PAGU-837677 format. One line per 10 residues: number of its first residue (from 0); their letters; for each residue x, y, z of C-alpha. Coordinates in Angstrom, 3 decimals. Layout:
# residues N
NUM = a = X,Y,Z; ...
This chain:
# residues 446
0 = meqsispirs = -7.827,19.041,6.383; -7.394,15.730,5.296; -8.884,13.366,7.553; -6.934,10.641,9.963; -8.724,7.467,12.137; -7.711,6.240,15.688; -5.570,4.087,16.862; -7.885,0.647,18.363; -4.996,0.401,21.161; -1.910,1.710,21.945
10 = lrghtswlqe = 1.002,-0.484,23.011; 2.684,1.712,26.098; 6.272,0.499,28.038; 9.368,1.804,26.450; 10.878,4.728,28.257; 12.436,5.994,25.195; 11.293,6.650,21.408; 10.398,2.517,19.735; 13.309,1.673,16.744; 11.662,-0.878,15.130
20 = vvfsnyknkh = 8.620,-3.140,15.571; 7.605,-6.869,14.488; 4.441,-9.226,14.561; 4.909,-12.248,15.846; 2.767,-16.111,15.709; 4.485,-17.735,18.954; 2.218,-21.008,19.634; -0.722,-18.826,17.722; -0.192,-16.413,20.248; -0.332,-12.704,17.989
30 = rivstsedkt = 2.341,-10.724,19.566; 4.480,-7.523,19.033; 7.641,-7.734,19.331; 9.475,-3.590,19.240; 12.828,-2.623,20.254; 13.849,0.345,21.313; 16.387,4.142,22.106; 15.950,2.637,26.189; 18.822,-0.560,25.251; 15.041,-2.773,25.396
40 = iriwdvetgn = 13.636,-5.269,23.286; 9.244,-5.990,24.917; 7.004,-8.445,23.991; 2.974,-7.396,23.460; 0.062,-9.091,23.858; -2.477,-7.626,20.535; -5.309,-8.577,21.899; -5.342,-7.097,25.253; -2.264,-4.723,24.590; -0.345,-5.587,27.360
50 = qvgiileghr = 3.307,-6.572,27.977; 4.473,-10.172,28.049; 6.704,-11.407,30.273; 10.244,-10.314,31.739; 11.959,-6.890,29.464; 14.597,-8.420,27.013; 17.652,-6.678,28.383; 21.383,-7.350,27.677; 21.854,-4.593,24.870; 24.241,-1.797,26.331
60 = satvglavsm = 22.766,0.449,24.399; 19.750,1.350,22.319; 18.357,-1.327,20.041; 17.313,-0.801,16.793; 16.959,-3.534,13.498; 14.712,-6.387,14.010; 13.888,-10.400,13.312; 11.540,-13.180,14.680; 11.435,-16.441,13.311; 8.223,-17.248,11.539
70 = dgrrivsgnn = 7.479,-19.448,14.346; 8.003,-16.810,16.085; 10.610,-19.185,18.801; 13.329,-16.949,17.911; 14.031,-13.278,18.172; 16.997,-11.321,16.468; 18.151,-7.863,17.911; 20.693,-5.155,16.891; 22.184,-2.272,18.731; 23.623,1.348,17.918
80 = dgkiiiwdae = 27.758,-0.333,18.959; 27.452,-3.061,16.662; 26.153,-5.859,18.322; 23.875,-8.429,17.207; 21.824,-10.575,19.831; 19.784,-13.345,19.122; 17.024,-14.503,21.547; 15.292,-17.779,22.858; 11.040,-15.959,22.644; 9.557,-18.850,25.150
90 = tkdiiralsh = 12.961,-18.240,27.860; 13.922,-14.664,26.965; 17.670,-16.105,27.200; 20.041,-15.183,25.145; 21.450,-18.189,22.416; 24.254,-16.073,20.660; 25.815,-12.937,19.846; 27.253,-11.859,16.540; 29.638,-8.306,16.651; 31.849,-8.423,13.839
100 = htgragsiqf = 30.138,-5.039,12.763; 30.584,-1.601,14.171; 28.397,0.643,14.413; 24.631,1.249,14.645; 22.795,-2.324,13.683; 20.237,-0.527,12.179; 18.521,-3.538,9.357; 18.648,-7.443,10.608; 16.607,-10.033,9.010; 16.270,-13.628,8.285
110 = ssdekriasv = 16.186,-15.803,5.146; 13.091,-17.012,3.903; 14.807,-20.869,5.492; 15.882,-18.932,7.957; 19.193,-20.631,8.244; 20.725,-17.350,7.826; 20.500,-13.395,9.442; 21.125,-10.407,6.707; 23.196,-6.969,8.762; 24.295,-3.951,7.756
120 = ydsdstlkiw = 25.844,-1.412,9.745; 25.253,2.701,9.192; 28.954,3.236,9.261; 30.146,0.982,7.163; 29.479,0.672,3.520; 29.418,-3.835,4.837; 26.492,-6.045,4.652; 27.786,-9.181,6.345; 25.337,-12.533,6.217; 25.507,-14.354,8.502
130 = dvetgelvfd = 24.900,-18.532,9.447; 21.883,-18.694,12.760; 22.953,-22.492,13.912; 26.327,-21.709,14.179; 26.884,-17.590,14.276; 29.929,-18.445,11.047; 29.985,-14.803,9.366; 29.066,-16.457,5.994; 29.803,-13.288,3.714; 31.087,-10.141,4.060
140 = idghqssvet = 29.898,-7.937,0.941; 30.951,-4.904,0.326; 30.398,-2.792,-2.347; 28.343,0.014,-1.910; 30.102,4.089,-1.526; 28.975,5.196,1.836; 26.953,3.399,4.693; 24.440,0.632,4.009; 21.112,2.028,5.332; 18.710,-0.814,4.857
150 = vayspngmki = 18.257,-4.947,3.749; 15.643,-7.039,2.520; 15.691,-11.581,1.398; 13.855,-11.677,-1.910; 10.658,-14.349,-0.315; 12.262,-16.882,-2.357; 15.618,-16.393,-0.886; 17.796,-16.581,-4.213; 19.173,-12.770,-3.730; 19.239,-9.729,-1.016
160 = asgskdgtvr = 18.540,-6.002,-2.048; 20.331,-2.793,0.309; 20.242,0.572,0.097; 22.049,3.088,0.652; 23.174,6.772,1.634; 25.148,6.514,-2.074; 21.643,6.100,-3.407; 21.831,2.895,-4.681; 19.731,0.065,-4.553; 21.625,-3.178,-5.421
170 = iwsaatgkqq = 20.479,-6.429,-5.762; 23.039,-9.676,-4.915; 23.600,-13.865,-4.953; 22.789,-14.818,-1.554; 23.809,-18.485,-3.105; 27.330,-16.588,-3.942; 27.212,-12.770,-2.067; 28.273,-11.493,-5.785; 26.215,-8.354,-6.942; 24.104,-9.666,-9.803
180 = aqplvhdavv = 23.542,-5.731,-11.668; 22.666,-2.616,-11.964; 23.232,-0.426,-8.916; 19.036,0.844,-9.269; 20.081,5.100,-8.597; 17.493,7.564,-7.087; 18.077,11.038,-6.169; 18.061,10.820,-2.486; 19.560,8.249,0.480; 17.874,4.717,0.409
190 = rsvvwspdnr = 16.331,4.262,3.681; 14.723,1.268,3.364; 13.767,-1.379,0.432; 11.002,-4.061,0.211; 10.520,-7.429,-1.736; 6.613,-7.964,-4.000; 5.817,-12.281,-2.473; 6.402,-12.670,-6.048; 9.473,-11.792,-6.158; 8.909,-9.712,-8.928
200 = llisactdgq = 9.139,-6.110,-7.792; 11.500,-4.063,-5.653; 10.069,-1.615,-3.684; 12.528,1.704,-2.094; 11.696,4.856,-0.040; 14.458,7.649,0.727; 14.672,10.571,2.676; 12.996,12.844,-0.298; 9.761,11.414,0.792; 9.475,9.526,-2.347
210 = iyfwsaptga = 8.743,5.838,-2.970; 10.611,3.796,-5.997; 8.968,1.319,-7.519; 11.705,-1.166,-9.888; 11.608,-4.790,-12.149; 13.287,-7.015,-9.966; 14.227,-9.901,-13.235; 15.037,-6.287,-14.844; 16.642,-4.194,-12.891; 13.702,-1.472,-14.793
220 = qlgsplhahs = 12.719,2.013,-13.174; 8.849,1.355,-13.251; 7.269,4.727,-14.137; 7.860,8.197,-11.732; 8.073,8.097,-7.856; 5.511,8.098,-6.170; 5.718,11.628,-3.697; 4.360,10.306,-0.821; 5.429,12.275,2.393; 6.601,15.755,2.651
230 = nsinllaisp = 9.729,14.047,4.954; 11.945,11.855,4.731; 10.569,8.399,5.002; 12.113,6.217,7.675; 10.504,2.679,7.276; 8.808,0.927,4.522; 6.386,-2.160,5.145; 4.288,-4.683,2.721; 1.115,-6.338,2.951; 1.326,-10.254,2.634
240 = sgeliasask = -0.562,-10.403,-0.119; 1.845,-7.642,-1.852; -1.618,-5.237,-2.067; -0.726,-2.630,-0.334; 3.263,-0.859,1.411; 2.939,1.359,4.486; 5.492,3.896,5.018; 6.662,5.848,7.868; 7.565,8.952,7.937; 9.703,12.000,10.012
250 = dstarlwntt = 6.640,13.991,8.331; 4.989,12.794,11.822; 1.941,10.357,9.673; 1.697,6.729,7.997; 0.325,6.222,4.687; -0.982,3.080,2.838; -0.224,2.281,-1.181; -2.100,0.310,-3.395; 0.730,-1.104,-5.303; -0.609,-1.325,-8.449
260 = trrpfgrvlq = -1.936,1.697,-8.903; -0.082,4.664,-6.397; -3.042,5.118,-5.265; -3.547,6.258,-0.903; -5.474,3.219,0.408; -7.474,4.515,3.700; -7.128,7.465,5.839; -3.914,8.869,7.310; -2.343,7.446,10.472; -1.614,10.731,12.463
270 = hgqsvatvaf = 0.993,10.991,15.033; 1.945,13.737,17.543; 6.042,13.282,16.172; 8.214,11.754,13.758; 7.422,7.724,12.435; 10.404,5.361,12.884; 8.259,2.220,12.155; 5.752,0.275,10.396; 4.562,-3.579,9.919; 2.004,-5.329,8.994
280 = ssngqlvatg = -0.278,-8.303,10.518; 0.547,-11.591,9.054; -3.537,-11.626,7.975; -2.975,-8.002,6.736; -5.483,-6.044,8.798; -3.658,-4.890,11.539; -1.015,-2.056,11.714; 1.398,-1.399,13.680; 3.453,1.681,14.305; 5.958,3.467,16.372
290 = grentiflwd = 7.893,6.472,16.771; 8.861,8.929,18.934; 6.064,9.127,21.295; 8.157,6.317,23.025; 3.773,4.089,22.213; 3.166,1.162,19.972; -0.270,2.405,18.195; -2.267,-0.257,16.642; -4.894,-0.160,13.533; -7.786,-2.073,12.574
300 = ishetiittn = -6.650,-0.435,8.458; -9.222,-3.892,7.588; -12.701,-1.019,6.427; -10.324,1.249,4.761; -10.708,1.861,0.937; -8.694,3.707,-2.154; -9.067,6.622,-2.302; -8.657,9.468,-5.308; -6.260,11.467,-6.385; -4.908,13.068,-9.218
310 = avsppsvvps = -1.555,12.217,-8.795; -2.656,9.220,-11.310; -5.907,9.052,-12.906; -8.111,6.444,-13.983; -9.447,5.724,-16.861; -12.997,7.753,-17.265; -16.244,8.021,-19.456; -17.616,10.955,-19.337; -21.065,11.750,-20.590; -20.992,14.115,-23.970
320 = pnlltdlrve = -22.195,17.293,-22.596; -24.140,16.318,-26.241; -25.714,12.815,-25.599; -29.294,13.665,-26.350; -28.928,15.938,-29.165; -27.142,13.653,-31.141; -29.409,10.708,-29.534; -31.997,12.207,-31.461; -30.860,13.287,-34.528; -29.434,9.559,-35.353
330 = qasesetsvs = -32.938,7.832,-34.178; -35.386,9.826,-35.932; -34.224,8.640,-38.782; -34.414,5.046,-37.526; -36.615,2.677,-36.768; -38.720,2.204,-33.260; -36.755,-0.902,-33.593; -33.531,0.766,-33.399; -34.096,3.512,-30.467; -35.338,1.210,-28.380
340 = dltsttsssa = -31.535,-1.043,-29.847; -29.683,1.523,-28.512; -31.264,3.309,-25.857; -31.390,-0.020,-24.052; -27.963,-0.366,-24.650; -27.075,2.938,-22.576; -28.842,2.607,-19.998; -27.745,-0.703,-19.247; -24.475,0.193,-18.677; -25.977,3.491,-17.360
350 = lagggppdrt = -27.904,0.829,-14.820; -24.961,-1.292,-13.929; -24.778,0.200,-10.136; -28.026,1.915,-10.317; -27.050,5.219,-11.037; -25.023,6.803,-13.600; -22.045,5.103,-15.377; -19.378,4.434,-12.980; -16.571,6.947,-13.972; -13.528,4.686,-13.416
360 = gsarshhsat = -13.707,2.035,-15.551; -11.995,-0.993,-13.947; -10.664,0.354,-11.609; -13.344,0.198,-8.783; -13.188,-2.898,-9.558; -10.280,-3.942,-9.665; -9.476,-3.264,-5.701; -12.310,-4.861,-2.770; -12.155,-2.681,-0.071; -10.625,-4.140,2.620
370 = spslpfqgys = -7.178,-1.392,3.118; -6.648,2.161,3.499; -5.205,5.017,1.842; -5.454,8.642,2.456; -3.842,11.970,1.068; -0.510,13.278,2.434; 0.448,16.075,5.016; 2.203,18.736,2.740; -0.171,18.268,-0.138; -3.241,19.992,-1.014
380 = npgilaasss = -4.890,17.780,-3.379; -8.682,18.446,-4.429; -8.786,15.559,-6.053; -8.528,13.296,-2.522; -11.550,12.427,-1.019; -13.318,11.033,2.281; -13.042,6.787,2.591; -15.481,5.432,2.552; -15.486,2.502,4.777; -17.425,-0.081,2.263
390 = apalatpsks = -16.380,1.264,-1.565; -13.836,3.603,-2.957; -14.541,7.361,-2.871; -14.932,7.926,-6.373; -16.293,11.418,-7.836; -19.495,11.547,-9.025; -20.957,14.719,-10.750; -23.811,16.597,-8.812; -27.801,15.270,-9.152; -28.434,17.843,-11.046
400 = fwkrffmfnk = -25.932,17.458,-13.630; -27.498,13.586,-14.362; -30.228,14.942,-14.696; -29.649,16.683,-18.184; -29.729,12.874,-19.682; -33.162,11.574,-19.087; -32.085,7.713,-19.714; -29.919,8.085,-16.665; -32.952,9.235,-14.409; -34.767,5.869,-14.727
410 = ssasvgtskr = -34.659,3.962,-11.777; -33.758,-0.434,-11.462; -37.511,-0.288,-10.597; -38.935,1.022,-13.382; -36.809,-0.514,-15.444; -37.421,-3.734,-14.001; -41.523,-3.359,-14.889; -40.819,-2.501,-19.228; -39.312,-3.919,-21.655; -37.175,-0.736,-22.575
420 = wkipridnil = -36.593,3.208,-21.538; -39.440,5.020,-23.387; -38.481,8.126,-24.891; -41.734,9.650,-25.514; -40.059,13.403,-27.255; -38.461,10.806,-30.031; -41.486,8.663,-30.333; -43.484,11.314,-30.453; -41.729,12.886,-33.672; -41.722,8.852,-35.033
430 = rrkrrniesq = -45.521,8.699,-34.623; -45.912,12.334,-36.457; -43.943,11.452,-39.392; -45.426,8.522,-40.000; -48.625,10.291,-40.001; -47.367,12.772,-42.178; -46.649,9.948,-44.586; -49.949,7.821,-44.528; -51.740,11.184,-45.092; -50.406,11.661,-48.545
440 = mgpdes = -50.286,8.046,-49.082; -53.591,7.095,-51.148; -55.508,4.349,-50.350; -54.160,2.464,-53.193; -50.376,2.967,-51.863; -51.106,2.045,-48.210
């Protein structure tokens, strides 16, 4: 059974299931904003878990899509009947209502300069761009062959990515609304898409539980899809550093992944029912999730770490079973100095971490132990190990295995008190060899 962590806080108040959550920093106060099937938008204090101020009520159907400005002053929500409302977060007043769509406003996002809003609806194949100040429709982009599920502005504000039920992600110019590249083709409906902070990586998730990685400049797919969940993925989120992505799924879990290695990170965020939404805090140390349980769960992932899986095999350095024999054969023909040089080279690599060599090569040092990951339900993988709170949980041979190699059984203390590791059996061989040679030599020869 895979390991899971417990949420540090549960935020209760919605009377129906959660649709989306977003972290917000308003006047240096950490908040969470949420939409729900109960037709409301609520604001929560991260520290206390309490609801802040009055409930935002202005929609006549379930609230779905959600976006919050960087300063936390404006909240944008969309609902099932196609209405988008821009709210003043402090006064809770409606600033403006936008209603050029028909159907469910499932995905909304601010541009990087927050002058525009992109929105998509699952009832048509269009993507709409709005002017925040005037409420005017700037672009009405019609390029997908089926309804659009998700939209995301690139961090530099130059491009817009949209994902659709037609199984494609399309990239558009934010300035002209024109398609910029060939569609990125998937094997299933695209439910969510995110950009990396450097604008170079595009990550998408589908109803088949797979996550795809793409080169944003070229449109090339980067490797095979990641088999992340046993059911549809509802939403992706990317950490502020771009090192982690979080996925929320109908399989009742949310999971975290390293974007470079694609390994699970930290323990699973287990829920009782389908998980609709996931979000990272601004410092990347907290994750918020929500779904069919009508509750927002807050998770501290700052002590999680990478977990080794068989899906992405790290470079390995495995000692040869004949290592001891090879050393004896090679060193018996060399001088005592050469024996010392060879064994000291071997010992330095073995003892660099105070024990047997690191079997993961550079992968271990490349990742810091400040994030989460776990194995996933529906996939039996014996290579997924328990997470450690301080370092990646990597497989190491048993102690009896390493005892076969005497050069790996010296403590760091014993190394510090001697100039080199001595190998008694090899030294004995060399000394006997010298005595035999000297006994065969005459006095003059010696």
